[in-house]
N, C-alpha and C positions, 0 to 999 in steps of 0.2 A: 532566424534564431528561434529555438523552441523553448517555451516556458511551461512549467507544470503548475496548474492551478488546483490547489487542494481545498477540500471542504470537509466539514465534520469535525469530530473531536470534541473534547470537553470533559465534564465530570460525569461519572456514571457509578452506580452502586454495584457491589459484587453481585454476580448473577444476572446482571442486566445486559442490555444489548446496545450497540452503537454501530453507526455506519459511516465509513469514510469514503470519499470519492476524490478522484483526481482526473484532470483532463489536460491533454497536451494542446497548446496553441502553437501554431506555426506548421512548417512542413515536416511531416513524418512519413517515412516509407510505409508500405503495407507489410513489413516484416519486422516485428519488434517484440520485446519482452517488457512487461510493465507490472509494477506491483509496489509492495511496501516492505520497508525495513524499519526497525525500531531501535532506539537506544535509551536505556534506562540509566539513571545517574550512577556513575562509577563502573559501568559495564560497556562492553564493546557493542557496536552496531550488529544486529542480527537479522536474519531473514524472517519475515512474517509470511508473506505469500506473493507469488508472482504468477502471471498468466501470459501466454504468448498470443500473437495475433491469429494463431491457428488453434487456440484453446487448450494448449498444454499447460497444466498448472503444477505448482510446486509449493509446498507448505513447510514452514519451520515445525520442528517436532513439538514445540511448546504450544502451538495453536491448532495443530491438526485435529479435526473433529469438532472444533468450536468456531473457527473462522472460515468464511467462504469468500473467495475472490472471484470476480466476474468481470467481463469486459463489455463495453458498449458496442453498438453496431455502427456507430458513426465516428470514425477516427480512433485515435489512441486515447481511450478512456478506460478507467478501471474503478471498481467499487470493492470495498472490503466490508463484508457484513461480519460483525463481531458479536457472538452470542456467548452466554454463560461466562461473562467476563470475570477475571480473577484479579486480585491485587497485584500479582506479578505482571500483569499486562500494562501497568502504569509505565509510560515511556513517551518519548517524542517519536511520532511515526512519520517517516519520510517516504514520500512517493518517489519512485525510481522508474526511469524509462531508458531502455537500451534500444536504440535504433540500429538495426543490423544491416541496412542496405543504403547505399553501396558500400559504406564502411561502418565500422562499429563506433557509435557515439553514445555516450552516457550522460543522462541529465538527472538532477535531483531537485525535488521540491524544497520549500523552505522549512517544512516540518510542521506538524500539528500535535499539540499536547493532548494526551489521553491520561486522565487521572481516575483511578478506581479507589473509591472511598465511600464508607458508609456514613 
């Protein structure tokens, strides 16, 4: 069984920075996609950023140029560096892992709250 352990989150001022991280425990193949989605109150869950095990990245339009996703070198781990944070970034951020081999299996973290407020 794979579990996603999330860290980071909290309260940050507009224009500030924050770093989220997520690590998968358990057996994961060497072919995966991992990253973050977020959900603000009253809104649908949306893509923040993902990265694959071969370093292909994808960003949501709202965060492109401000957020950077990276992966670790040991197992399925991911970090999200959030810079120039805006009030609209307030949401629950969910770590997501899609293990692609031998079959596609998707996992979600429990979510971490990011609140942007002065």
